[in-house]
C-alpha positions, 0 to 999 in steps of 0.5 A, a space after each residue: 372293871 375297876 379303875 380310876 381316871 380316864 377308864 372311870 371318869 371318861 367314856 373312851 370312845 369319846 377320846 379314842 375310838 376303835 374307829 379312831 384307832 383304825 383309821 391311825 393305821 396309815 402309814 408311809 413308806 418309800 421315800 425318795 429325794 428327788 426333782 427338787 422335792 421328796 416322793 414317798 408312798 402313803 399307805 390309806 386303811 380306809 381305802 386299803 391302797 398305797 398312794 404315791 405323793 409328790 411334795 415341793 416347795 410345801 405342795 403335796 399332790 398325789 401322782 398315782 390316779 384312781 385304780 393304783 395302789 404302790 406295793 410289791 409282792 416280790 417275796 410276798 412281803 414286797 418292798 422297794 416298789 418304786 424309784 425315782 427316774 430322771 423325768 418321773 417315777 417308776 412304780 410297780 402297780 399291786 393289781 397286776 405286779 407289773 412296773 409302769 413310769 409316770 412323769 412329774 409336770 413343772 406344777 410338781 403333779 402327774 404329767 398323763 397318765 401311768 405308762 406300763 413298761 413291763 408286760 410281764 403277767 406271770 413276774 412280781 417285781 420289786 426293789 426298783 433302782 434307777 440307774 442314769 447312766 443306763 437310762 434304765 431300771 435295775 429290779 429284782 425279778 421273781 416269775 411264777 412262769 413254770 410253776 417252780 418260783 424263779 428269782 433273778 436280777 434284771 434290767 428294764 429299759 424306760 421303754 419297755 426293754 427287759 434284760 436278765 442280768 444275774 441269775 441262779 442264786 434262790 434270792 435277790 435283793 438290793 442291786 445298785 449300780 456305780 455311777 459309771 454304770 460299770 460296777 454292780 452289786 447286790 445282795 443274794 442268799 441260797 435256801 435255807 438260810 433266811 436273809 436275816 442269817 447269811 447272806 453274800 454280797 456280791 459284785 459284777 463289773 464290766 467284762 468280768 465274772 461275778 465275785 463274792 466279796 463278803 460272806 462266802 461261809 455263813 457267818 454273817 447276814 449283809 444287807 444295803 450295799 451303797 456307793 459312796 461318792 469316791 466310788 466305794 462300795 458299803 454294806 451293812 454286815 453283822 460279822 461284828 454282832 451288830 449290823 455296822 457299816 463297813 467299807 467293802 473297798 477299804 480297811 475292812 472293819 466296822 464303822 459306827 456304835 457297836 449296835 444294830 444299824 438295821 432291822 432285820 430285812 423282811 422287805 425289800 429297799 430298806 435303807 437305814 445308812 445314806 453316805 453323803 457327798 462330803 464323806 459324812 454318812 446319815 444313819 440311824 441306829 438302836 440302842 437298847 431298841 430305841 431308834 436314833 438318827 445321825 449324822 456324821 463322819 465314818 472315822 473317827 465317827 464324831 456324830 450329831 443327833 438329829 430329831 430327837 424327838 423321834 425313835 424310830 427312823 426308815 428310809 432315809 433321803 438327802 439333797 443340798 438343802 435337807 435330810 429327809 426321812 420316815 419317822 415315828 414318835 411316842 406321841 404322834 403318828 408316823 410322819 415324813 419329815 424334813 430336817 435342815 442340814 445346815 441347822 437340824 430344823 425339823 419340819 412336818 412334811 405329811 402326817 406327824 398329828 397328834 391325836 391324844 393329849 398328853 394326859 391321855 397319852 402313855 409313854 413306853 417304859 423300857 423294860 429288861 428282865 432275866 428269863 431262861 438261863 441268866 439271859 435278858 429279854 426286852 420290850 416297852 411297858 405302858 401303864 394306864 391311863 389313870 394308874 390304877 392299882 395293879 391293873 390288868 396286862 395285855 401283852 403284845 406279840 409281834 410277827 416274824 418272829 424275827 421282827 420287832 416292836 418299837 417305842 412309837 405311838 401305837 393306836 392299838 396300844 393307845 385304845 387299850 390304856 385308855 381302857 384301864 389296860 396296861 401293855 407289854 410289847 414285848 421284844 423277845 429273844 429273837 427279835 431283831 434290834 439287839 444284835 446277831 446273837 440275839 436275833 439267832 436265839 430263837 433258831 431251834 427255840 421258837 414256841 418255847 423261849 418266847 413262853 419263858 420270856 413272857 413268863 419272865 415279864 409277868 413275874 418281873 412286873 408284878 413283883 414290882 406290883 406294876 400288874 395284876 399276875 392274875 389277870 394277863 391275857 396275850 394277843 399276836 398275829 401270824 407268828 405272834 398267834 403262835 405264841 399267844 396259842 403256846 403261851 396259853 398252853 404252857 401258863 396256866 395263870 394267863 386269863 384269856 388270849 388273842 390269836 389274829 391269823 396265828 399259826 396253830 398247826 406249824 406242819 400245815 403251815 410248812 406244807 403250803 408256805 411261800 419260797 421265802 419262808 419254805 425253810 424258815 420253820 425247819 430253823 426255827 423248831 428243826 426238821 419235821 422228821 428228826 425233831 418230831 416230838 418237838 413239832 408235836 410238843 410245840 403245835 398248838 392245835 396238838 396241845 389244845 387240850 392244855 389251854 384252859 383260858 378262853 380265846 378270840 381268833 381272827 381270821 381272813 377268808 382269803 389268807 393263803 398263809 394261814 388258811 381259814 381251814 387251820 383256825 377253824 380246826 383250832 377253833 373247834 377243838 376247843 369248843 370240844 372242851 366246852 372252852 368260852 372261843 369267839 372266831 370272826 372270819 372276814 371275808 375280804 381280808 388276807 393275812 394280815 387285815 387291811 381294812 379300817 372297818 375290819 381293824 375297828 371290828 376287830 379291836 371292838 371285839 376283843 376289848 369286849 372279849 376281855 372285859 368279860 373276863 376280868 
């Protein structure tokens, strides 16, 4: 491989090895300000485990003992797996999906062992919140008892008494009660919609029937209802084209800038805006895909930006002296931040290491290019270290496909750029973070629209001399793997690609997929009967004879979403054409790899595969 800088003068493995990149996939989630400190969940890729941690007076202690991992599997993607109670924490244990409670001692550590408060082996729980007036939890319950998957909202006492509160809709999310416990609000939706297409905001007050407050049609998706200190109900609605805060109890007008203030709610428990006790808001929003954190009043909305060196913010929290969040930046690993309310001073409570020196780091450069009939697609370009002339390019395709990539430090991208590759992290049309119209643009177009965007991005970068258009690779996981295979079938100039547990047969996926996504493929591609030809033309397995470039596949043996036989059938179809194909099966992995050793092995194998092709 030709190049200059670190790609030649220095062994990249001595700077950033596959093992280091895999270990750096550690992350945080589920932050809560409580008990004079802050709680969060940390994922450890070495153990493939999520532990619960508590920080007070700058001392961090783990609360979960060995054998416990904090993770919900409601809707398969989980979220909202813990919340603070008055004495400690309630959390969902990954192994049995039951709710446990654990008290916090005076020293900030766990006081006793976790105690189970649910005993429903056929149920999963998520989106937990504690209602002080009830001394009980609110939760989304997912029951598999009858064979049919049923979702409902339940109340769970801290001693274990369970009561069904709301049922009848296909899906529920974000239950929240006002401080008095008399007013309950939540989000619900029915098939065939996804929660980023059409949902309802509902309310029930004591002695009253359920009322739909917003979303009676299919013109808006709502998320994250919140009660402010005055008892007013707020929600994020995209009725005006962007997920913006609306006050349901006041004037029905969007507040803040015309930007998305949240990503697509694939997981429960999202908290990207927070009403404060003084009438202000702590919130984050995306501006051209870049996240910013702000504090300000709802109207006329003067704003003060916080933590300006960070570019993505999640799981917001606050107490009397600090704001808290999980944040990411282009030059460091994810971090838990404490931000002084009076002076904006930023303090790292956990994470935030800077593993690479500035000269070893490729920073994201926003990319916008024309695709289709005058529309635009977006992404972030990373030049290789040393900036060799016309380098090879690896295009990253996120999953979902209604998800997004962010301009933050990605240990995998650093692995490639240190080895002389440019990287494009593509937010093709249909990604979230760019408004409702951009997000819904993928309806009926999956498998074609993102291929057009890949072609447009290659042409734009090649036209500027930033890449070698004859050495371009595409790679993606799950839905991103489908898009990579579709691009390989449609774009003969591609040199090769990688599919990580990628969809190669959408109809096979449709037959076995879970309830949350049961109608998603119909929205993305069309009705299997009425649009049969569309499925045939966009199914990689049926278009295998059009793929001319080598492909490497990675698959988990325990994957119940894209089952191994689906990938293996695709592999055999390409091998029959004598294409160079590699297949790596990981015995203990499911849909989305979690174990550090396997992540490292996959990264090394993919790099070696591409090196042989350039």
